[in-house]
Every structure is written in structure tokens, then in C-alpha cells.
C-alpha positions as CSV (number, residue, x, y, z in Angstrom):
1,M,1.2,-227.8,2.5
2,S,-2.5,-227.7,3.3
3,P,-5.3,-229.5,1.1
4,D,-7.0,-226.3,0.9
5,R,-3.9,-224.7,-0.2
6,D,-3.0,-227.2,-2.6
7,S,-6.3,-226.8,-4.5
8,D,-5.7,-222.7,-4.5
9,V,-2.5,-223.3,-6.1
10,S,-3.7,-225.8,-8.9
11,A,-6.5,-223.7,-9.8
12,R,-4.4,-220.8,-10.6
13,P,-4.2,-219.7,-13.9
14,R,-0.7,-220.3,-15.3
15,G,1.3,-218.0,-17.5
16,V,3.2,-214.6,-16.7
17,F,0.8,-212.3,-14.5
18,G,1.6,-208.9,-13.7
19,P,0.1,-207.0,-10.7
20,R,-3.4,-205.4,-11.1
21,D,-3.9,-202.0,-12.1
22,R,-5.2,-200.2,-9.5
23,R,-5.1,-196.7,-10.6
24,D,-8.6,-196.2,-11.3
25,S,-10.8,-198.9,-10.2
26,T,-14.1,-196.8,-11.0
27,S,-13.0,-196.3,-15.0
28,T,-13.3,-199.1,-17.4
29,P,-10.6,-199.9,-19.9
30,E,-12.7,-198.4,-22.8
31,Q,-13.2,-194.9,-20.7
32,R,-9.2,-195.0,-20.4
33,L,-8.5,-195.5,-23.7
34,L,-10.8,-192.9,-25.2
35,D,-9.5,-190.3,-22.5
36,H,-7.5,-188.0,-24.4
37,R,-6.0,-186.2,-21.3
38,G,-2.9,-187.1,-19.8
39,P,1.0,-187.5,-21.0
40,G,1.6,-188.7,-24.6
41,D,4.9,-190.5,-23.7
42,W,3.2,-193.9,-24.3
43,V,3.4,-193.3,-28.1
44,H,7.4,-193.2,-27.7
45,T,7.5,-196.8,-26.2
46,D,8.7,-200.1,-27.5
47,P,5.3,-201.5,-27.6
48,W,3.9,-198.8,-29.5
49,R,7.0,-198.9,-32.0
50,V,6.0,-202.7,-32.7
51,L,2.9,-201.2,-33.9
52,R,4.4,-199.1,-36.2
53,I,6.9,-201.5,-37.6
54,H,4.0,-203.9,-37.9
55,S,2.0,-201.3,-39.9
56,E,5.3,-200.6,-42.5
57,F,5.3,-204.0,-43.2
58,I,1.4,-204.0,-44.0
59,E,1.5,-201.1,-45.9
60,G,4.5,-202.1,-48.0
61,F,3.0,-205.7,-48.5
62,G,-0.5,-204.2,-49.9
63,A,1.1,-201.6,-51.9
64,L,3.6,-203.6,-54.2
65,A,1.8,-207.1,-53.8
66,E,1.1,-206.7,-57.4
67,L,4.3,-205.4,-58.6
68,P,5.7,-207.1,-61.6
69,R,9.4,-208.4,-62.0
70,A,11.4,-205.3,-60.8
71,V,15.1,-204.2,-60.6
72,S,16.5,-202.2,-57.8
73,I,18.8,-199.5,-59.0
74,F,21.2,-197.7,-56.5
75,G,23.6,-195.3,-56.2
76,S,24.5,-191.6,-54.6
77,A,22.2,-189.1,-53.9
78,R,24.8,-186.5,-54.2
79,V,25.3,-186.5,-58.3
80,G,24.0,-183.7,-60.3
81,E,21.7,-184.0,-63.4
82,T,24.6,-183.0,-65.7
83,S,26.9,-186.0,-64.4
84,D,27.7,-189.1,-66.4
85,T,26.4,-191.1,-63.8
86,Y,22.8,-189.1,-63.8
87,R,22.9,-190.0,-67.4
88,D,23.9,-193.3,-67.4
89,T,21.4,-194.3,-64.9
90,R,18.6,-192.2,-66.4
91,R,19.4,-194.5,-69.8
92,L,19.6,-197.7,-67.9
93,A,16.4,-197.4,-66.3
94,G,14.7,-196.9,-69.5
95,K,16.7,-200.1,-71.3
96,F,15.2,-202.0,-68.1
97,V,11.6,-200.9,-68.9
98,D,11.9,-202.1,-72.4
99,A,13.2,-205.4,-70.9
100,G,9.9,-205.8,-69.2
101,Y,11.2,-204.6,-65.8
102,A,9.6,-202.2,-63.2
103,V,12.5,-200.0,-61.8
104,I,12.6,-199.3,-58.0
105,T,14.8,-196.7,-56.0
106,G,15.3,-195.4,-53.0
107,G,12.8,-192.4,-53.9
108,G,15.3,-189.6,-53.4
109,P,17.9,-187.3,-55.5
110,G,20.6,-187.9,-57.6
111,V,21.0,-191.8,-59.2
112,M,17.5,-192.5,-57.6
113,E,15.9,-189.6,-59.4
114,A,17.9,-190.5,-62.7
115,G,16.6,-194.3,-62.1
116,N,12.9,-193.1,-61.7
117,R,12.9,-190.5,-64.4
118,G,14.3,-193.0,-66.9
119,A,11.6,-195.5,-66.0
120,V,9.2,-192.8,-66.6
121,D,10.7,-191.7,-70.0
122,A,10.3,-195.3,-71.3
123,D,6.7,-195.5,-69.9
124,G,7.4,-198.0,-67.2
125,L,6.7,-198.2,-63.9
126,S,8.4,-196.2,-61.3
127,V,8.5,-197.1,-57.6
128,G,10.2,-195.0,-54.9
129,L,10.9,-196.3,-51.4
130,G,11.9,-193.3,-49.5
131,I,13.4,-193.2,-45.7
132,E,13.0,-190.8,-43.1
133,L,16.2,-188.9,-42.6
134,P,17.3,-185.8,-40.5
135,H,18.3,-184.1,-43.3
136,E,14.8,-184.7,-45.2
137,Q,15.4,-185.2,-48.6
138,G,11.8,-185.7,-49.6
139,M,10.6,-188.0,-52.9
140,N,11.6,-186.8,-56.4
141,R,8.8,-186.0,-58.5
142,W,9.4,-189.0,-60.9
143,V,8.1,-191.6,-58.4
144,E,4.4,-192.7,-59.6
145,T,4.0,-195.1,-56.7
146,G,6.1,-194.1,-53.5
147,L,6.2,-195.5,-50.1
148,N,8.0,-193.8,-47.1
149,F,9.4,-195.8,-44.2
150,R,10.7,-194.9,-40.9
151,Y,12.6,-197.9,-40.1
152,F,15.8,-199.0,-42.4
153,F,14.7,-202.7,-41.8
154,T,11.5,-202.8,-43.2
155,R,12.4,-200.8,-46.1
156,K,15.3,-203.4,-46.9
157,T,12.7,-206.3,-46.7
158,M,10.7,-204.3,-49.5
159,F,13.7,-204.1,-51.5
160,V,14.9,-207.8,-51.4
161,K,11.2,-209.0,-51.5
162,Y,10.2,-207.1,-54.5
163,S,13.3,-207.0,-56.5
164,Q,14.4,-209.5,-58.6
165,A,17.9,-208.0,-59.2
166,F,20.3,-205.1,-57.6
167,V,22.1,-202.8,-59.8
168,C,24.6,-200.6,-58.1
169,M,25.9,-197.3,-59.8
170,P,28.6,-195.4,-58.3
171,G,27.5,-194.4,-54.5
172,G,28.3,-194.3,-50.8
173,F,27.7,-195.5,-47.7
174,G,23.9,-196.2,-48.5
175,T,25.1,-198.4,-51.8
176,L,27.8,-200.1,-50.2
177,D,24.9,-201.3,-47.5
178,E,22.5,-202.5,-49.9
179,L,25.3,-204.4,-51.9
180,S,26.5,-206.0,-48.7
181,E,22.9,-206.8,-47.7
182,A,22.2,-208.3,-51.2
183,L,25.7,-210.7,-51.4
184,T,25.1,-211.7,-47.6
185,L,21.5,-213.2,-48.4
186,V,22.9,-214.6,-51.7
187,Q,26.0,-216.3,-50.0
188,T,23.9,-217.6,-46.7
189,G,21.4,-218.9,-49.4
190,K,18.4,-217.0,-48.0
191,I,17.5,-215.8,-51.6
192,T,18.8,-217.7,-54.9
193,R,19.7,-216.4,-58.4
194,F,19.5,-212.6,-57.5
195,P,21.8,-210.9,-59.9
196,I,24.2,-208.4,-58.6
197,V,25.8,-205.7,-61.0
198,L,28.0,-203.0,-60.4
199,V,28.1,-200.3,-63.1
200,G,31.3,-198.6,-63.6
201,S,34.7,-200.7,-63.2
202,A,36.8,-197.9,-62.5
203,F,34.9,-197.0,-59.8
204,W,34.3,-200.3,-58.1
205,D,37.7,-201.7,-59.0
206,G,39.0,-201.2,-55.7
207,L,36.6,-203.2,-53.9
208,V,36.6,-206.1,-56.0
209,R,40.6,-206.1,-56.1
210,W,40.0,-205.8,-52.1
211,L,37.5,-208.8,-52.2
212,R,39.7,-211.0,-53.8
213,D,43.2,-209.7,-52.3
214,T,42.0,-209.6,-48.8
215,L,39.1,-211.2,-48.0
216,V,39.7,-214.4,-50.2
217,A,43.3,-214.4,-49.5
218,E,43.0,-214.5,-45.5
219,G,39.9,-217.2,-46.2
220,M,37.3,-214.7,-44.9
221,I,35.2,-215.5,-47.8
222,D,35.5,-218.0,-50.6
223,A,36.8,-217.5,-54.4
224,A,33.2,-218.2,-56.0
225,D,31.6,-215.4,-53.5
226,V,33.4,-212.9,-55.2
227,D,31.8,-214.3,-58.6
228,L,28.4,-213.2,-57.3
229,I,29.3,-209.8,-58.6
230,H,29.1,-208.7,-62.0
231,V,31.1,-205.7,-63.1
232,T,30.4,-203.8,-66.2
233,D,30.8,-200.7,-68.0
234,S,28.0,-201.3,-70.5
235,L,24.6,-200.7,-69.9
236,D,23.2,-203.1,-72.5
237,D,25.5,-205.9,-70.9
238,A,23.9,-205.0,-67.3
239,V,20.5,-205.4,-68.9
240,R,21.6,-208.6,-70.5
241,F,23.3,-210.3,-67.4
242,V,19.8,-209.8,-65.4
243,V,17.7,-211.0,-68.1
244,E,19.9,-214.1,-68.9
245,A,20.0,-215.0,-65.0
246,H,16.3,-214.8,-64.6
247,Q,15.7,-216.6,-68.0
248,E,18.0,-219.6,-66.6
249,L,15.9,-219.3,-63.3
250,D,12.6,-219.8,-65.5
251,G,13.7,-222.3,-67.2
252,D,15.0,-224.1,-64.0
253,V,11.4,-223.5,-62.6
254,Q,9.8,-225.0,-65.3
255,A,11.9,-228.2,-65.3
256,V,11.1,-229.0,-61.8
257,D,7.1,-227.5,-61.8
258,G,6.4,-228.1,-65.3
259,P,4.2,-225.6,-67.5
260,T,2.1,-223.2,-65.6
261,G,-0.9,-221.6,-66.4
262,P,-2.5,-218.3,-65.0
263,A,-1.8,-217.5,-61.2
264,G,0.7,-220.4,-61.3
265,E,-1.6,-223.2,-61.8
266,V,-0.2,-226.5,-63.7
267,G,-1.2,-226.2,-67.3
268,P,-1.5,-228.8,-70.0
269,Q,1.3,-231.1,-69.8
């Protein structure tokens, strides 16, 4: 290789570069950006989706950053207002508000509506994290702070980041999805001291027995993993379990970090 060629190679910028865009050498990037003419297919490309995903995270973090301690309530969208599950969920949400919690739901009908409604009944903070679905449900009218998401994974992040407990009423695939997500995160240590409560022992008994008799028996999970779930028929017990778990966690934090003042500053010793 000649010296001249060597110097040309060494002077090249390093990195990954594509061919220069020669579509229109007479226009500037600004002109091409502002020109509204042409096909709109670009809004459906993966880079554009990344920007939408980014915006959902920013919007969610911004809207929920000041949320107080909260519990998420999950359950079927298909239960009616006259069902026992709806009435129990409404009462349970009110009890959590009385214990000092905001209530977060998926923002839809059924159990979600009952949770938001119960929070409003008790003058608490009612939050709904909705999702765009082919069969559009819309946000129920009891949601005070509402966000709609296009992507399930951004919505899931908001549930986990801004909830301090999950409570599952009887529900279907969506409820099971949120339950398994929380169990996986706790089991793998991604989140700690995250109370998970299943309300309705008759409804959940088959699942719990399957966990013990099949998953534990075949070595798929440890026996202690089943203890990550607290099953109860008592609404008061559900609230007590969550409150005591957080009191224990707060005590551990105090023991490690010492007393804290406002905004997490260290207070007098």
C-alpha cells in the first residue's frame, strides 16, 4: 500500500457509516423535514416506534413522580356492578385509602372501575393506567389521574415502579399476567419486599395447589417461592398484610440509614 493511500485510510473517520443520501442534493435537511409532502410510511418504522416508547416513559414518569405510596388492584374487566367481586373491590380500595395508600388500577371497567370508585368514595387518590386495545374499553369515570399507553411493557413498568403492593381479585389472563410478572421480579430480586395478595381463596386455590403440587414437586420453583403469595378471604387481612410488610421494610431502612428528615435527608441522631 502506498504512503498516500495509508494516510488517506488513517484520516478517515471511524465508525459505521452508510451511503450518502443523494436523493436531492439541492435541498437542505431542514427543507426535507418541513416538507409535508410525500408518503407517511415513516411513522410506522421501528425508529419512530422507539420515539413513541420513549415518550410514554417520559409521560408516565412525569405524571406519577409525586405519587404517594400506592397499591395496585387487578382483576377481571368482565364483572358487573352487582357482583360480589365488584362490591368487595370497592370496599377494599376504600380500606387501603384509609390506611394511607393511593389506588392504581388498569383504568377500565369491572374490578378496575370498582377499585377507582372505592378510592374516590374514601376521598383518596384514584389512578388509572389504561392500554389501547382492539376492543376499546376507555377509561372509567372514577379515574382522577389517568394515563393511556400504547405498549404493555411501558405500562407494566409504571405499575411496578409506582406501586408498593399488588392485590389480585378474581380475574383472567391480564390478572395472571400481572401476578406472574410481580412474582418473577420478587423471586429474582429485581424488587424486594413487594407484598402480593390474592383475595378469594376459593377462586385462587387451584392455582396455589398447582404451584405446590406441580411446580415445587418437579423442582421448577422452590417451596419458599409459594410463600411470596398471601391468600385471604378477609379484606381487612389483605390491608393488614400490606401495611405490616411496609412497616417492617420501613424499620429495616431506619436501621440501615438512620432517621431521615424531609426529602430523605439525614435527621438528628
